[in-house]
PDB file of N, CA, C and O in Angstrom:
ATOM      1  N   UNK A   1      -2.315  -9.624  -9.193  1.00  0.00           N
ATOM      2  CA  UNK A   1      -3.295  -8.554  -9.093  1.00  0.00           C
ATOM      3  C   UNK A   1      -2.604  -7.242  -9.451  1.00  0.00           C
ATOM      4  O   UNK A   1      -1.423  -7.052  -9.160  1.00  0.00           O
ATOM      5  N   UNK A   2      -3.340  -6.355 -10.074  1.00  0.00           N
ATOM      6  CA  UNK A   2      -2.737  -5.069 -10.427  1.00  0.00           C
ATOM      7  C   UNK A   2      -3.264  -3.968  -9.514  1.00  0.00           C
ATOM      8  O   UNK A   2      -4.248  -4.145  -8.796  1.00  0.00           O
ATOM      9  N   UNK A   3      -2.589  -2.839  -9.563  1.00  0.00           N
ATOM     10  CA  UNK A   3      -2.925  -1.753  -8.653  1.00  0.00           C
ATOM     11  C   UNK A   3      -4.312  -1.184  -8.926  1.00  0.00           C
ATOM     12  O   UNK A   3      -4.971  -0.715  -7.999  1.00  0.00           O
ATOM     13  N   UNK A   4      -4.770  -1.214 -10.171  1.00  0.00           N
ATOM     14  CA  UNK A   4      -6.102  -0.683 -10.478  1.00  0.00           C
ATOM     15  C   UNK A   4      -7.185  -1.388  -9.662  1.00  0.00           C
ATOM     16  O   UNK A   4      -8.131  -0.753  -9.199  1.00  0.00           O
ATOM     17  N   UNK A   5      -7.043  -2.693  -9.490  1.00  0.00           N
ATOM     18  CA  UNK A   5      -8.024  -3.435  -8.686  1.00  0.00           C
ATOM     19  C   UNK A   5      -7.929  -3.047  -7.214  1.00  0.00           C
ATOM     20  O   UNK A   5      -8.945  -2.946  -6.526  1.00  0.00           O
ATOM     21  N   UNK A   6      -6.716  -2.833  -6.738  1.00  0.00           N
ATOM     22  CA  UNK A   6      -6.529  -2.394  -5.349  1.00  0.00           C
ATOM     23  C   UNK A   6      -7.177  -1.027  -5.161  1.00  0.00           C
ATOM     24  O   UNK A   6      -7.934  -0.818  -4.213  1.00  0.00           O
ATOM     25  N   UNK A   7      -6.882  -0.107  -6.059  1.00  0.00           N
ATOM     26  CA  UNK A   7      -7.419   1.250  -5.958  1.00  0.00           C
ATOM     27  C   UNK A   7      -8.938   1.249  -6.020  1.00  0.00           C
ATOM     28  O   UNK A   7      -9.593   1.997  -5.295  1.00  0.00           O
ATOM     29  N   UNK A   8      -9.503   0.410  -6.886  1.00  0.00           N
ATOM     30  CA  UNK A   8     -10.950   0.353  -7.026  1.00  0.00           C
ATOM     31  C   UNK A   8     -11.659  -0.213  -5.810  1.00  0.00           C
ATOM     32  O   UNK A   8     -12.831   0.080  -5.577  1.00  0.00           O
ATOM     33  N   UNK A   9     -10.962  -1.009  -5.048  1.00  0.00           N
ATOM     34  CA  UNK A   9     -11.524  -1.619  -3.830  1.00  0.00           C
ATOM     35  C   UNK A   9     -10.709  -1.200  -2.608  1.00  0.00           C
ATOM     36  O   UNK A   9     -10.404  -2.026  -1.747  1.00  0.00           O
ATOM     37  N   UNK A  10     -10.361   0.074  -2.536  1.00  0.00           N
ATOM     38  CA  UNK A  10      -9.435   0.535  -1.519  1.00  0.00           C
ATOM     39  C   UNK A  10      -9.925   0.253  -0.097  1.00  0.00           C
ATOM     40  O   UNK A  10      -9.129  -0.129   0.760  1.00  0.00           O
ATOM     41  N   UNK A  11     -11.193   0.432   0.159  1.00  0.00           N
ATOM     42  CA  UNK A  11     -11.696   0.208   1.528  1.00  0.00           C
ATOM     43  C   UNK A  11     -11.411  -1.223   1.987  1.00  0.00           C
ATOM     44  O   UNK A  11     -11.009  -1.431   3.131  1.00  0.00           O
ATOM     45  N   UNK A  12     -11.613  -2.204   1.117  1.00  0.00           N
ATOM     46  CA  UNK A  12     -11.335  -3.587   1.468  1.00  0.00           C
ATOM     47  C   UNK A  12      -9.823  -3.848   1.483  1.00  0.00           C
ATOM     48  O   UNK A  12      -9.313  -4.533   2.370  1.00  0.00           O
ATOM     49  N   UNK A  13      -9.124  -3.301   0.504  1.00  0.00           N
ATOM     50  CA  UNK A  13      -7.683  -3.553   0.384  1.00  0.00           C
ATOM     51  C   UNK A  13      -6.886  -2.880   1.489  1.00  0.00           C
ATOM     52  O   UNK A  13      -5.816  -3.366   1.855  1.00  0.00           O
ATOM     53  N   UNK A  14      -7.378  -1.784   2.022  1.00  0.00           N
ATOM     54  CA  UNK A  14      -6.601  -1.047   3.020  1.00  0.00           C
ATOM     55  C   UNK A  14      -6.331  -1.894   4.268  1.00  0.00           C
ATOM     56  O   UNK A  14      -5.298  -1.727   4.916  1.00  0.00           O
ATOM     57  N   UNK A  15      -7.229  -2.779   4.599  1.00  0.00           N
ATOM     58  CA  UNK A  15      -6.988  -3.675   5.740  1.00  0.00           C
ATOM     59  C   UNK A  15      -5.823  -4.607   5.478  1.00  0.00           C
ATOM     60  O   UNK A  15      -5.018  -4.869   6.372  1.00  0.00           O
ATOM     61  N   UNK A  16      -5.731  -5.109   4.253  1.00  0.00           N
ATOM     62  CA  UNK A  16      -4.603  -5.973   3.892  1.00  0.00           C
ATOM     63  C   UNK A  16      -3.305  -5.183   3.851  1.00  0.00           C
ATOM     64  O   UNK A  16      -2.248  -5.699   4.212  1.00  0.00           O
ATOM     65  N   UNK A  17      -3.386  -3.930   3.412  1.00  0.00           N
ATOM     66  CA  UNK A  17      -2.207  -3.068   3.382  1.00  0.00           C
ATOM     67  C   UNK A  17      -1.718  -2.820   4.809  1.00  0.00           C
ATOM     68  O   UNK A  17      -0.520  -2.883   5.083  1.00  0.00           O
ATOM     69  N   UNK A  18      -2.657  -2.538   5.710  1.00  0.00           N
ATOM     70  CA  UNK A  18      -2.278  -2.270   7.097  1.00  0.00           C
ATOM     71  C   UNK A  18      -1.702  -3.519   7.760  1.00  0.00           C
ATOM     72  O   UNK A  18      -0.810  -3.422   8.602  1.00  0.00           O
ATOM     73  N   UNK A  19      -2.206  -4.678   7.385  1.00  0.00           N
ATOM     74  CA  UNK A  19      -1.671  -5.922   7.927  1.00  0.00           C
ATOM     75  C   UNK A  19      -0.217  -6.129   7.476  1.00  0.00           C
ATOM     76  O   UNK A  19       0.618  -6.604   8.246  1.00  0.00           O
ATOM     77  N   UNK A  20       0.065  -5.771   6.239  1.00  0.00           N
ATOM     78  CA  UNK A  20       1.422  -5.918   5.689  1.00  0.00           C
ATOM     79  C   UNK A  20       2.381  -4.905   6.306  1.00  0.00           C
ATOM     80  O   UNK A  20       3.501  -5.250   6.682  1.00  0.00           O
ATOM     81  N   UNK A  21       1.941  -3.668   6.406  1.00  0.00           N
ATOM     82  CA  UNK A  21       2.781  -2.590   6.929  1.00  0.00           C
ATOM     83  C   UNK A  21       2.116  -2.032   8.184  1.00  0.00           C
ATOM     84  O   UNK A  21       1.364  -1.060   8.128  1.00  0.00           O
ATOM     85  N   UNK A  22       2.404  -2.657   9.293  1.00  0.00           N
ATOM     86  CA  UNK A  22       1.736  -2.369  10.553  1.00  0.00           C
ATOM     87  C   UNK A  22       1.942  -0.976  11.117  1.00  0.00           C
ATOM     88  O   UNK A  22       1.180  -0.542  11.981  1.00  0.00           O
ATOM     89  N   UNK A  23       2.952  -0.274  10.646  1.00  0.00           N
ATOM     90  CA  UNK A  23       3.181   1.083  11.150  1.00  0.00           C
ATOM     91  C   UNK A  23       2.222   2.105  10.550  1.00  0.00           C
ATOM     92  O   UNK A  23       2.152   3.244  11.012  1.00  0.00           O
ATOM     93  N   UNK A  24       1.485   1.699   9.523  1.00  0.00           N
ATOM     94  CA  UNK A  24       0.552   2.637   8.899  1.00  0.00           C
ATOM     95  C   UNK A  24      -0.688   2.804   9.768  1.00  0.00           C
ATOM     96  O   UNK A  24      -1.247   1.834  10.279  1.00  0.00           O
ATOM     97  N   UNK A  25      -1.095   4.034   9.921  1.00  0.00           N
ATOM     98  CA  UNK A  25      -2.274   4.338  10.732  1.00  0.00           C
ATOM     99  C   UNK A  25      -3.512   4.412   9.844  1.00  0.00           C
ATOM    100  O   UNK A  25      -3.416   4.427   8.617  1.00  0.00           O
ATOM    101  N   UNK A  26      -4.662   4.458  10.482  1.00  0.00           N
ATOM    102  CA  UNK A  26      -5.910   4.643   9.734  1.00  0.00           C
ATOM    103  C   UNK A  26      -5.882   5.961   8.967  1.00  0.00           C
ATOM    104  O   UNK A  26      -6.388   6.047   7.848  1.00  0.00           O
ATOM    105  N   UNK A  27      -5.287   6.988   9.577  1.00  0.00           N
ATOM    106  CA  UNK A  27      -5.174   8.282   8.897  1.00  0.00           C
ATOM    107  C   UNK A  27      -4.282   8.177   7.664  1.00  0.00           C
ATOM    108  O   UNK A  27      -4.577   8.776   6.630  1.00  0.00           O
ATOM    109  N   UNK A  28      -3.192   7.417   7.770  1.00  0.00           N
ATOM    110  CA  UNK A  28      -2.308   7.204   6.616  1.00  0.00           C
ATOM    111  C   UNK A  28      -3.093   6.563   5.475  1.00  0.00           C
ATOM    112  O   UNK A  28      -3.006   6.997   4.326  1.00  0.00           O
ATOM    113  N   UNK A  29      -3.857   5.529   5.806  1.00  0.00           N
ATOM    114  CA  UNK A  29      -4.615   4.808   4.784  1.00  0.00           C
ATOM    115  C   UNK A  29      -5.689   5.694   4.167  1.00  0.00           C
ATOM    116  O   UNK A  29      -5.953   5.602   2.968  1.00  0.00           O
ATOM    117  N   UNK A  30      -6.305   6.543   4.965  1.00  0.00           N
ATOM    118  CA  UNK A  30      -7.295   7.477   4.437  1.00  0.00           C
ATOM    119  C   UNK A  30      -6.635   8.473   3.490  1.00  0.00           C
ATOM    120  O   UNK A  30      -7.219   8.859   2.477  1.00  0.00           O
ATOM    121  N   UNK A  31      -5.420   8.885   3.824  1.00  0.00           N
ATOM    122  CA  UNK A  31      -4.674   9.821   2.979  1.00  0.00           C
ATOM    123  C   UNK A  31      -4.299   9.197   1.639  1.00  0.00           C
ATOM    124  O   UNK A  31      -4.281   9.887   0.619  1.00  0.00           O
ATOM    125  N   UNK A  32      -4.004   7.919   1.632  1.00  0.00           N
ATOM    126  CA  UNK A  32      -3.617   7.221   0.405  1.00  0.00           C
ATOM    127  C   UNK A  32      -4.772   7.187  -0.584  1.00  0.00           C
ATOM    128  O   UNK A  32      -4.580   7.451  -1.771  1.00  0.00           O
ATOM    129  N   UNK A  33      -5.978   6.860  -0.104  1.00  0.00           N
ATOM    130  CA  UNK A  33      -7.186   6.794  -0.941  1.00  0.00           C
ATOM    131  C   UNK A  33      -6.962   6.000  -2.221  1.00  0.00           C
ATOM    132  O   UNK A  33      -7.506   6.354  -3.267  1.00  0.00           O
ATOM    133  N   UNK A  34      -6.173   4.939  -2.156  1.00  0.00           N
ATOM    134  CA  UNK A  34      -5.966   4.085  -3.315  1.00  0.00           C
ATOM    135  C   UNK A  34      -4.897   4.537  -4.278  1.00  0.00           C
ATOM    136  O   UNK A  34      -4.696   3.901  -5.312  1.00  0.00           O
ATOM    137  N   UNK A  35      -4.201   5.621  -3.969  1.00  0.00           N
ATOM    138  CA  UNK A  35      -3.160   6.133  -4.868  1.00  0.00           C
ATOM    139  C   UNK A  35      -1.806   5.531  -4.495  1.00  0.00           C
ATOM    140  O   UNK A  35      -1.302   5.726  -3.389  1.00  0.00           O
ATOM    141  N   UNK A  36      -1.248   4.815  -5.423  1.00  0.00           N
ATOM    142  CA  UNK A  36       0.016   4.120  -5.172  1.00  0.00           C
ATOM    143  C   UNK A  36       1.133   5.105  -4.809  1.00  0.00           C
ATOM    144  O   UNK A  36       1.914   4.837  -3.896  1.00  0.00           O
ATOM    145  N   UNK A  37       1.217   6.230  -5.507  1.00  0.00           N
ATOM    146  CA  UNK A  37       2.290   7.183  -5.219  1.00  0.00           C
ATOM    147  C   UNK A  37       2.210   7.688  -3.784  1.00  0.00           C
ATOM    148  O   UNK A  37       3.237   7.928  -3.149  1.00  0.00           O
ATOM    149  N   UNK A  38       0.991   7.849  -3.271  1.00  0.00           N
ATOM    150  CA  UNK A  38       0.825   8.266  -1.881  1.00  0.00           C
ATOM    151  C   UNK A  38       1.292   7.173  -0.922  1.00  0.00           C
ATOM    152  O   UNK A  38       1.921   7.460   0.096  1.00  0.00           O
ATOM    153  N   UNK A  39       0.979   5.919  -1.254  1.00  0.00           N
ATOM    154  CA  UNK A  39       1.421   4.816  -0.409  1.00  0.00           C
ATOM    155  C   UNK A  39       2.939   4.735  -0.395  1.00  0.00           C
ATOM    156  O   UNK A  39       3.539   4.509   0.655  1.00  0.00           O
ATOM    157  N   UNK A  40       3.555   4.917  -1.538  1.00  0.00           N
ATOM    158  CA  UNK A  40       5.027   4.908  -1.603  1.00  0.00           C
ATOM    159  C   UNK A  40       5.590   5.964  -0.666  1.00  0.00           C
ATOM    160  O   UNK A  40       6.506   5.685   0.108  1.00  0.00           O
ATOM    161  N   UNK A  41       5.050   7.173  -0.729  1.00  0.00           N
ATOM    162  CA  UNK A  41       5.536   8.263   0.119  1.00  0.00           C
ATOM    163  C   UNK A  41       5.361   7.981   1.598  1.00  0.00           C
ATOM    164  O   UNK A  41       6.252   8.267   2.398  1.00  0.00           O
ATOM    165  N   UNK A  42       4.229   7.429   1.964  1.00  0.00           N
ATOM    166  CA  UNK A  42       3.980   7.140   3.378  1.00  0.00           C
ATOM    167  C   UNK A  42       4.882   6.010   3.863  1.00  0.00           C
ATOM    168  O   UNK A  42       5.373   6.050   4.991  1.00  0.00           O
ATOM    169  N   UNK A  43       5.103   5.001   3.015  1.00  0.00           N
ATOM    170  CA  UNK A  43       6.037   3.933   3.407  1.00  0.00           C
ATOM    171  C   UNK A  43       7.436   4.498   3.613  1.00  0.00           C
ATOM    172  O   UNK A  43       8.143   4.088   4.533  1.00  0.00           O
ATOM    173  N   UNK A  44       7.833   5.428   2.769  1.00  0.00           N
ATOM    174  CA  UNK A  44       9.140   6.060   2.938  1.00  0.00           C
ATOM    175  C   UNK A  44       9.224   6.777   4.291  1.00  0.00           C
ATOM    176  O   UNK A  44      10.222   6.665   5.003  1.00  0.00           O
ATOM    177  N   UNK A  45       8.173   7.506   4.629  1.00  0.00           N
ATOM    178  CA  UNK A  45       8.146   8.238   5.897  1.00  0.00           C
ATOM    179  C   UNK A  45       8.175   7.299   7.095  1.00  0.00           C
ATOM    180  O   UNK A  45       9.006   7.455   7.990  1.00  0.00           O
ATOM    181  N   UNK A  46       7.275   6.329   7.115  1.00  0.00           N
ATOM    182  CA  UNK A  46       7.106   5.468   8.285  1.00  0.00           C
ATOM    183  C   UNK A  46       8.263   4.481   8.487  1.00  0.00           C
ATOM    184  O   UNK A  46       8.625   4.166   9.620  1.00  0.00           O
ATOM    185  N   UNK A  47       8.841   3.997   7.376  1.00  0.00           N
ATOM    186  CA  UNK A  47       9.861   2.956   7.477  1.00  0.00           C
ATOM    187  C   UNK A  47      11.265   3.448   7.154  1.00  0.00           C
ATOM    188  O   UNK A  47      12.222   2.681   7.261  1.00  0.00           O
ATOM    189  N   UNK A  48      11.406   4.706   6.764  1.00  0.00           N
ATOM    190  CA  UNK A  48      12.724   5.259   6.474  1.00  0.00           C
ATOM    191  C   UNK A  48      13.418   4.551   5.318  1.00  0.00           C
ATOM    192  O   UNK A  48      14.621   4.294   5.373  1.00  0.00           O
ATOM    193  N   UNK A  49      12.662   4.237   4.275  1.00  0.00           N
ATOM    194  CA  UNK A  49      13.222   3.540   3.122  1.00  0.00           C
ATOM    195  C   UNK A  49      13.195   4.456   1.902  1.00  0.00           C
ATOM    196  O   UNK A  49      12.490   5.464   1.875  1.00  0.00           O
ATOM    197  N   UNK A  50      13.977   4.081   0.901  1.00  0.00           N
ATOM    198  CA  UNK A  50      14.023   4.854  -0.334  1.00  0.00           C
ATOM    199  C   UNK A  50      12.828   4.510  -1.206  1.00  0.00           C
ATOM    200  O   UNK A  50      12.151   3.505  -0.993  1.00  0.00           O
ATOM    201  N   UNK A  51      12.584   5.362  -2.188  1.00  0.00           N
ATOM    202  CA  UNK A  51      11.434   5.171  -3.067  1.00  0.00           C
ATOM    203  C   UNK A  51      11.511   3.840  -3.803  1.00  0.00           C
ATOM    204  O   UNK A  51      10.501   3.146  -3.920  1.00  0.00           O
ATOM    205  N   UNK A  52      12.682   3.473  -4.297  1.00  0.00           N
ATOM    206  CA  UNK A  52      12.781   2.219  -5.042  1.00  0.00           C
ATOM    207  C   UNK A  52      12.494   1.012  -4.155  1.00  0.00           C
ATOM    208  O   UNK A  52      11.939   0.018  -4.623  1.00  0.00           O
ATOM    209  N   UNK A  53      12.864   1.090  -2.889  1.00  0.00           N
ATOM    210  CA  UNK A  53      12.570  -0.005  -1.958  1.00  0.00           C
ATOM    211  C   UNK A  53      11.075  -0.072  -1.663  1.00  0.00           C
ATOM    212  O   UNK A  53      10.507  -1.162  -1.594  1.00  0.00           O
ATOM    213  N   UNK A  54      10.433   1.079  -1.489  1.00  0.00           N
ATOM    214  CA  UNK A  54       8.981   1.101  -1.255  1.00  0.00           C
ATOM    215  C   UNK A  54       8.244   0.530  -2.466  1.00  0.00           C
ATOM    216  O   UNK A  54       7.303  -0.247  -2.309  1.00  0.00           O
ATOM    217  N   UNK A  55       8.664   0.911  -3.665  1.00  0.00           N
ATOM    218  CA  UNK A  55       8.055   0.366  -4.883  1.00  0.00           C
ATOM    219  C   UNK A  55       8.233  -1.147  -4.952  1.00  0.00           C
ATOM    220  O   UNK A  55       7.297  -1.858  -5.316  1.00  0.00           O
ATOM    221  N   UNK A  56       9.405  -1.644  -4.613  1.00  0.00           N
ATOM    222  CA  UNK A  56       9.672  -3.076  -4.654  1.00  0.00           C
ATOM    223  C   UNK A  56       8.791  -3.815  -3.661  1.00  0.00           C
ATOM    224  O   UNK A  56       8.243  -4.871  -3.978  1.00  0.00           O
ATOM    225  N   UNK A  57       8.651  -3.263  -2.450  1.00  0.00           N
ATOM    226  CA  UNK A  57       7.807  -3.901  -1.445  1.00  0.00           C
ATOM    227  C   UNK A  57       6.350  -3.959  -1.905  1.00  0.00           C
ATOM    228  O   UNK A  57       5.674  -4.968  -1.704  1.00  0.00           O
ATOM    229  N   UNK A  58       5.874  -2.895  -2.512  1.00  0.00           N
ATOM    230  CA  UNK A  58       4.494  -2.878  -3.009  1.00  0.00           C
ATOM    231  C   UNK A  58       4.330  -3.895  -4.125  1.00  0.00           C
ATOM    232  O   UNK A  58       3.341  -4.627  -4.154  1.00  0.00           O
ATOM    233  N   UNK A  59       5.289  -3.953  -5.045  1.00  0.00           N
ATOM    234  CA  UNK A  59       5.225  -4.937  -6.134  1.00  0.00           C
ATOM    235  C   UNK A  59       5.202  -6.359  -5.584  1.00  0.00           C
ATOM    236  O   UNK A  59       4.429  -7.195  -6.052  1.00  0.00           O
ATOM    237  N   UNK A  60       6.050  -6.633  -4.589  1.00  0.00           N
ATOM    238  CA  UNK A  60       6.083  -7.965  -3.978  1.00  0.00           C
ATOM    239  C   UNK A  60       4.749  -8.291  -3.312  1.00  0.00           C
ATOM    240  O   UNK A  60       4.241  -9.405  -3.438  1.00  0.00           O
ATOM    241  N   UNK A  61       4.191  -7.326  -2.611  1.00  0.00           N
ATOM    242  CA  UNK A  61       2.910  -7.518  -1.938  1.00  0.00           C
ATOM    243  C   UNK A  61       1.801  -7.772  -2.956  1.00  0.00           C
ATOM    244  O   UNK A  61       0.972  -8.665  -2.776  1.00  0.00           O
ATOM    245  N   UNK A  62       1.794  -6.971  -4.034  1.00  0.00           N
ATOM    246  CA  UNK A  62       0.789  -7.164  -5.075  1.00  0.00           C
ATOM    247  C   UNK A  62       0.847  -8.559  -5.675  1.00  0.00           C
ATOM    248  O   UNK A  62      -0.187  -9.176  -5.936  1.00  0.00           O
ATOM    249  N   UNK A  63       2.050  -9.050  -5.890  1.00  0.00           N
ATOM    250  CA  UNK A  63       2.220 -10.367  -6.489  1.00  0.00           C
ATOM    251  C   UNK A  63       1.651 -11.480  -5.602  1.00  0.00           C
ATOM    252  O   UNK A  63       1.279 -12.543  -6.100  1.00  0.00           O
ATOM    253  N   UNK A  64       1.584 -11.239  -4.311  1.00  0.00           N
ATOM    254  CA  UNK A  64       1.060 -12.237  -3.365  1.00  0.00           C
ATOM    255  C   UNK A  64      -0.442 -12.164  -3.176  1.00  0.00           C
ATOM    256  O   UNK A  64      -1.024 -13.046  -2.544  1.00  0.00           O
ATOM    257  N   UNK A  65      -1.087 -11.127  -3.711  1.00  0.00           N
ATOM    258  CA  UNK A  65      -2.522 -10.946  -3.509  1.00  0.00           C
ATOM    259  C   UNK A  65      -3.308 -11.839  -4.446  1.00  0.00           C
ATOM    260  O   UNK A  65      -2.979 -11.971  -5.625  1.00  0.00           O
ATOM    261  N   UNK A  66      -4.341 -12.446  -3.915  1.00  0.00           N
ATOM    262  CA  UNK A  66      -5.244 -13.270  -4.708  1.00  0.00           C
ATOM    263  C   UNK A  66      -6.374 -12.402  -5.223  1.00  0.00           C
ATOM    264  O   UNK A  66      -6.833 -11.503  -4.518  1.00  0.00           O
ATOM    265  N   UNK A  67      -6.830 -12.655  -6.441  1.00  0.00           N
ATOM    266  CA  UNK A  67      -7.967 -11.883  -6.954  1.00  0.00           C
ATOM    267  C   UNK A  67      -9.203 -12.090  -6.067  1.00  0.00           C
ATOM    268  O   UNK A  67      -9.434 -13.174  -5.530  1.00  0.00           O
ATOM    269  N   UNK A  68      -9.968 -11.041  -5.937  1.00  0.00           N
ATOM    270  CA  UNK A  68     -11.190 -11.104  -5.112  1.00  0.00           C
ATOM    271  C   UNK A  68     -12.255 -11.899  -5.813  1.00  0.00           C
ATOM    272  O   UNK A  68     -13.353 -12.064  -5.281  1.00  0.00           O
TER     273      UNK A  68
END
């Protein structure tokens, strides 16, 4: 699955994102609004990881998602 599909269905996808990264709050997910760069930044804040690690985690998560 690619990020465009996630962004286009953000309301549905945000639940799966929160399940993967449990430290994210509803406010965090609302702030992301489907923008990958925002998710990267919030993952960096909440988990204390570098940008390249946040990108890798998102890529890994995307690869595991089944098309809707």
